[in-house]
C-alpha positions in Angstrom: 0.3 38.9 -57.4 0.7 35.2 -57.4 -2.3 33.0 -58.2 -0.8 30.1 -56.2 -2.8 29.0 -53.1 -0.2 29.9 -50.5 -0.5 29.3 -46.8 -2.7 32.0 -45.1 -6.3 33.0 -44.8 -8.1 35.1 -47.4 -11.7 34.7 -46.1 -13.1 37.8 -44.5 -15.2 36.7 -41.5 -15.4 40.0 -39.6 -14.1 43.6 -39.3 -12.0 44.9 -37.7 -9.8 41.9 -38.1 -9.3 39.5 -35.2 -5.6 40.5 -34.8 -6.9 43.8 -33.2 -9.1 42.0 -30.6 -7.5 42.1 -27.2 -8.0 41.1 -23.5 -7.9 44.8 -22.6 -11.4 45.1 -24.2 -13.0 42.5 -21.9 -14.4 45.2 -19.6 -16.1 46.7 -22.7 -17.7 43.3 -23.5 -19.0 42.9 -19.9 -20.3 46.4 -20.0 -22.2 45.6 -23.3 -23.9 42.6 -21.5 -24.8 44.9 -18.6 -26.2 47.6 -20.9 -29.8 48.1 -21.9 -30.9 46.1 -24.8 -30.5 47.4 -28.3 -33.2 47.4 -31.0 -31.1 45.0 -33.3 -32.3 41.5 -34.0 -30.8 38.9 -31.6 -29.3 35.7 -32.7 -27.7 32.8 -30.8 -24.6 30.7 -31.9 -23.6 27.4 -30.3 -20.2 26.0 -30.9 -19.9 22.2 -30.6 -16.2 21.5 -31.0 -16.1 17.7 -31.4 -15.2 15.8 -34.5 -14.6 12.2 -35.4 -11.5 13.3 -37.2 -9.7 16.6 -37.8 -9.9 17.4 -41.5 -6.5 18.3 -42.9 -7.7 21.7 -44.0 -9.6 22.5 -40.8 -8.5 25.6 -38.7 -11.4 25.7 -36.2 -11.2 24.9 -32.5 -12.1 21.2 -32.6 -11.3 18.2 -30.4 -11.1 14.5 -31.5 -10.8 11.3 -29.5 -12.6 12.8 -26.5 -14.0 10.8 -23.7 -17.8 10.5 -23.3 -17.6 12.2 -19.9 -16.0 15.3 -21.5 -18.7 15.5 -24.2 -21.3 15.3 -21.5 -19.6 17.9 -19.3 -19.4 20.3 -22.3 -23.0 19.8 -23.4 -24.0 20.7 -19.8 -21.7 23.8 -19.9 -23.4 25.1 -23.1 -26.8 25.1 -21.4 -25.2 26.6 -18.2 -23.6 29.4 -20.3 -26.9 30.1 -22.1 -28.5 30.7 -18.7 -25.7 33.0 -17.7 -25.9 35.1 -20.8 -29.7 35.2 -21.0 -29.9 36.7 -17.6 -27.8 39.7 -18.5 -29.7 43.1 -19.0 -28.6 43.4 -22.7 -30.2 40.0 -23.5 -32.9 39.3 -20.9 -36.4 38.9 -22.3 -35.4 39.5 -26.0 -36.7 37.0 -28.6 -34.2 35.1 -30.7 -34.6 35.8 -34.4 -32.2 33.0 -35.4 -30.2 30.2 -33.9 -27.1 28.4 -35.4 -25.5 25.2 -34.2 -22.0 25.1 -35.7 -18.7 23.4 -35.1 -16.9 21.2 -35.1 -19.8 18.8 -35.5 -23.1 19.5 -33.7 -24.4 16.1 -34.8 -21.6 14.5 -32.7 -23.9 15.0 -29.7 -26.3 12.2 -28.7 -30.0 12.6 -29.1 -30.3 12.8 -25.2 -27.6 15.5 -25.1 -29.3 17.5 -27.9 -32.7 17.3 -26.4 -31.5 18.4 -23.0 -29.5 21.2 -24.6 -32.4 22.5 -26.6 -34.6 22.3 -23.5 -32.1 24.5 -21.7 -32.0 27.0 -24.5 -35.8 27.2 -24.5 -35.7 27.7 -20.7 -33.1 30.5 -21.0 -34.1 32.2 -24.2 -36.9 30.4 -26.0 -36.8 30.4 -29.8 -40.5 30.2 -30.7 -40.1 33.4 -32.6 -36.9 32.3 -34.4 -37.1 32.6 -38.2 -34.4 30.0 -38.7 -32.7 27.3 -36.6 -29.7 25.9 -38.5 -27.9 22.7 -37.6 -24.7 21.5 -39.2 -24.2 17.8 -39.6 -21.3 15.4 -40.6 -22.8 12.4 -42.5 -21.2 9.7 -40.5 -22.5 11.0 -37.1 -26.2 10.7 -38.2 -28.7 8.0 -37.7 -32.3 7.8 -38.7 -33.5 8.3 -35.1 -31.1 11.3 -34.7 -32.4 13.0 -37.8 -36.0 12.5 -36.7 -35.1 13.9 -33.3 -33.5 17.0 -34.9 -36.8 17.7 -36.7 -38.8 17.1 -33.5 -36.8 19.5 -31.4 -37.2 22.3 -33.9 -34.3 22.5 -36.4 -35.5 24.3 -39.5 -32.4 24.1 -41.7 -30.1 21.2 -41.9 -26.7 21.8 -43.5 -24.8 18.6 -44.4 -21.0 18.8 -44.7 -20.4 16.8 -47.9 -17.4 18.7 -49.4 -17.0 16.1 -52.2 -18.5 12.9 -53.4 -15.3 11.1 -54.4 -14.0 8.7 -51.8 -10.4 9.2 -52.8 -10.6 12.9 -52.3 -12.4 12.6 -49.0 -9.8 10.3 -47.7 -6.9 12.4 -49.0 -8.3 15.5 -47.2 -8.9 13.7 -43.9 -12.7 13.7 -44.0 -14.3 11.3 -41.6 -17.1 10.2 -43.9 -17.3 8.5 -47.3 -19.9 8.9 -50.1 -22.1 6.0 -49.0 -22.6 7.8 -45.6 -23.6 11.0 -47.5 -26.3 9.2 -49.5 -27.7 7.3 -46.5 -27.9 10.4 -44.4 -29.4 12.4 -47.2 -32.2 9.8 -47.5 -33.0 10.3 -43.8 -32.9 14.1 -44.1 -35.2 14.2 -47.1 -37.7 11.8 -45.5 -37.8 14.0 -42.4 -39.0 16.9 -44.6 -37.1 19.8 -43.0 -38.2 23.3 -44.2 -34.7 23.9 -45.7 -31.8 21.7 -46.6 -28.2 22.7 -47.6 -25.2 20.8 -48.9 -21.7 22.1 -48.4 -19.0 21.7 -51.0 -15.3 22.7 -51.3 -13.7 23.5 -54.7 -10.1 22.7 -55.0 -9.5 20.0 -52.4 -6.3 18.0 -52.7 -6.8 15.5 -55.6 -9.5 17.4 -57.4 -9.6 17.3 -61.1 -12.0 18.8 -63.8 -13.7 15.4 -64.2 -14.2 14.7 -60.5 -15.4 18.2 -59.7 -18.0 18.0 -62.5 -19.1 14.6 -61.1 -19.6 16.1 -57.6 -21.7 18.9 -59.1 -23.9 16.5 -61.0 -24.3 14.3 -57.9 -25.3 17.4 -55.9 -27.8 18.5 -58.5 -29.3 15.0 -58.4 -30.0 15.3 -54.6 -31.9 18.6 -55.1 -30.9 20.4 -51.9 -32.7 23.7 -51.2 -29.4 25.5 -51.2 -25.7 24.8 -51.9 -22.7 26.3 -50.3 -19.4 26.2 -52.2 -16.2 27.4 -50.7 -12.8 27.7 -52.4 -10.1 25.7 -50.6 -7.7 27.9 -48.6 -4.7 26.9 -46.4 -4.7 28.7 -43.0 -1.4 28.3 -41.2 -2.7 26.1 -38.4 -4.0 23.3 -40.7 -2.5 19.8 -40.9 -1.8 20.3 -44.5 0.3 23.4 -43.9 2.1 22.0 -40.8 3.0 18.7 -42.6 4.1 20.5 -45.8 6.3 22.8 -43.8 7.9 20.0 -41.9 8.6 18.1 -45.1 9.8 21.1 -47.1 7.1 20.8 -49.8 4.0 22.6 -51.1 0.4 21.4 -50.6 -1.0 20.3 -54.0 -4.1 22.5 -53.9 -5.4 24.0 -57.1 -4.5 27.6 -57.8 -7.1 30.4 -57.4 -7.8 30.7 -61.1 -8.7 27.0 -61.3 -10.9 27.2 -58.2 -12.7 30.3 -59.5 -13.3 28.5 -62.8 -14.7 25.4 -60.9 -17.0 27.5 -58.8 -18.2 29.5 -61.9 -18.9 26.2 -63.7 -20.9 25.0 -60.7 -22.8 28.3 -60.6 -23.7 27.9 -64.3 -24.9 24.4 -63.8 -27.1 25.3 -60.8 -28.5 28.4 -62.4 -29.3 26.3 -65.5 -31.4 24.1 -63.2 -33.3 27.0 -61.7 -31.1 28.0 -58.7 -30.2 31.6 -58.0 -26.8 33.0 -56.9 -27.2 34.2 -53.4 -23.6 35.1 -52.5 -20.1 34.4 -53.6 -20.5 31.0 -52.0 -24.2 30.1 -52.1 -27.1 29.2 -54.4 -30.7 28.7 -53.5 -33.4 26.8 -55.4 -36.3 29.0 -54.4 -35.2 32.5 -53.3 -38.8 33.4 -52.3 -38.9 30.5 -49.8 -35.3 29.8 -48.9 -33.4 32.5 -46.9 -30.2 32.7 -44.9 -31.5 34.6 -41.8 -28.3 33.9 -39.8 -26.1 35.3 -42.6 -28.2 38.3 -43.5 -29.0 39.5 -40.0 -25.4 39.0 -38.8 -23.9 40.8 -41.7 -26.3 43.7 -41.2 -25.2 44.3 -37.6 -27.5 42.0 -35.5 -26.6 41.1 -31.9 -25.2 37.6 -31.6 -24.8 35.8 -28.3 -22.0 33.2 -28.8 -21.9 30.0 -26.7 -19.1 27.6 -26.5 -15.3 27.5 -26.5 -13.6 30.0 -28.8 -16.9 31.2 -30.3 -17.3 34.7 -31.6 -20.1 37.1 -30.7 -21.3 40.7 -31.2 -23.4 42.6 -28.7 -24.4 46.2 -28.3 -21.8 47.2 -30.9 -18.9 45.3 -29.2 -17.2 42.2 -30.7 -16.0 39.4 -28.4 -14.6 35.9 -28.3 -15.0 33.3 -25.7 -12.1 31.6 -24.0 -10.3 29.7 -26.8 -9.2 26.6 -24.7 -11.1 23.9 -22.9 -10.0 24.4 -19.3 -10.4 28.2 -19.0 -13.7 28.0 -20.8 -15.2 25.4 -18.6 -13.8 26.9 -15.4 -15.5 30.2 -16.2 -18.9 28.7 -17.1 -18.9 26.2 -14.2 -18.2 29.1 -11.8 -21.1 31.1 -13.2 -19.0 33.7 -15.2 -19.3 34.7 -18.8 -16.2 33.1 -20.5 -14.9 36.1 -22.3 -11.3 36.0 -23.5 -11.0 39.1 -25.7 -12.9 41.7 -27.6 -13.0 45.0 -29.5 -15.2 48.0 -29.3 -15.3 49.3 -33.0 -16.0 52.9 -33.9 -19.1 53.7 -35.8 -17.0 54.0 -39.0 -15.5 50.6 -38.4 -19.0 49.2 -37.9 -20.0 50.8 -41.2 -17.0 49.1 -42.9 -17.9 45.8 -41.4 -21.5 45.9 -42.8 -20.2 47.2 -46.1 -17.6 44.5 -46.7 -19.7 41.6 -45.4 -22.8 42.7 -47.3 -20.8 43.0 -50.5 -20.1 39.2 -50.3 -23.7 38.8 -51.6 -22.7 40.6 -54.8 -24.5 43.8 -54.0 -24.9 45.8 -50.8 -27.6 48.4 -49.7 -25.3 51.4 -49.5 -28.4 53.6 -49.1 -29.3 51.9 -45.9 -25.7 52.2 -44.7 -25.7 55.9 -45.5 -28.9 56.5 -43.6 -27.6 54.5 -40.6 -24.1 55.9 -40.3 -24.3 59.3 -42.0 -21.6 58.4 -44.5 -22.4 57.5 -48.1 -20.1 54.6 -49.0 -20.3 55.4 -52.7 -18.8 58.8 -52.0 -16.5 57.9 -49.1 -14.8 55.1 -51.1 -15.2 56.4 -54.6 -11.6 55.6 -55.5 -12.1 52.0 -54.4 -15.2 51.6 -56.4 -13.4 53.0 -59.4 -10.5 50.6 -58.9 -13.0 47.6 -58.9 -14.7 49.0 -62.0 -11.4 49.5 -63.9 -10.4 45.9 -63.1 -13.7 44.5 -64.4 -15.0 43.4 -61.0 -17.8 45.9 -60.6 -20.7 45.9 -63.1 -22.6 48.8 -61.7 -22.2 51.5 -59.0 -25.5 53.4 -58.9 -28.0 53.2 -57.4 -26.3 50.2 -55.7 -22.9 48.6 -56.4 -23.1 45.2 -58.1 -20.2 42.9 -58.6 -19.5 41.0 -61.8 -19.4 37.3 -61.7 -15.5 37.5 -61.7 -15.6 40.0 -58.9 -18.0 37.9 -56.9 -15.8 34.8 -57.2 -12.8 36.7 -55.8 -14.8 38.9 -53.4 -12.7 38.2 -50.2 -9.6 39.4 -51.9 -11.3 42.7 -53.0 -12.7 43.7 -49.6 -9.5 45.1 -48.0 -9.7 48.1 -50.3 -12.4 49.3 -48.0 -10.4 48.6 -44.8 -8.8 51.4 -42.8 -5.0 51.6 -43.8 -3.9 50.0 -40.5 -6.0 46.9 -41.4 -4.6 46.2 -44.9 -1.8 43.6 -44.4 -0.5 41.6 -47.3 -3.0 38.8 -48.1 -2.9 35.8 -50.3 -4.2 36.4 -53.8 -7.6 35.0 -54.6 
């Protein structure tokens, strides 16, 4: 298989894959909302789709150059959707265990809009029992008063989208911020003393070199975040990079997968040498006893997740769903008092097992004993040929009592996971 970074997605975000989710399953989703509550933990995701600029590698549902009135209308719709969802039998009265503000750019909203939105969430759900409330930020959208407001309204984990510290790389990849904005925002965040802070990086952006990557790692170490997230650059088909390259008949000059894995491994070594611990194929934490990823861990182990906002993805009572993926139908549904569901999928128990197996393995090890007890299928036995394949390739360090990936396996984990998929779900994927 080629090691070139070709157009396409390799990151495994869910299972079964989104290509199998259909509008025919919307009645299943509505039935899930109308069903009695499950015993699973309940989380809440809010999608804020606005950005100052669209990054050239971005494939999310985002809007730029939006009118202030549209931002206001959308922020009101999120609170309205929260009230609609929270009143459904499967959700009503259940405490939120985690909340996640993602995007887009949640910090695009004004302090007034954020305060009103959070007040609405508290009125509908409440999050006094939440173990983690995460808020994603873009440096250039922050101000010192906004950072203080985020602390005051209850955000417990701030994740700053840095990606790189080199201004030339940031500009070449279409980021809205420059390094001076990163450092200024970080001073405000540190002064606010949030319980947990995270910096996001991307290995292999256009223009990256060994020297520049190492400089970004050293700068990140100097800021001492509680956790660091490092993704390897990929090129989904709907990105500006891929569309422009196709129109001009050229390739996108992104590092190959071997180089990106080496860069991430070098970063892991530097952070581990400074006392951090590897938490997944993408994350390191400075104090594992104190810093956790509740959103990640509960979601990957099958928690319910109510998703608010355009194009957002949720999971309730064993059923996957996605909201309306475009502005007008999303707002029309919410403003008329309806759940804005566009499509869904009701996976079988075996498919839910596979989902928890492959997502859990992203952490480098997965509790197959818990999965066997929950689903009545021992993954070590059911997929013994797949485990043997990983071991023979040098990507599995141990199998019993729990599987453990090697560093090399962990750094390419998304490309390994399809060996556990059902045959119908194993399309050709880019090599990683």
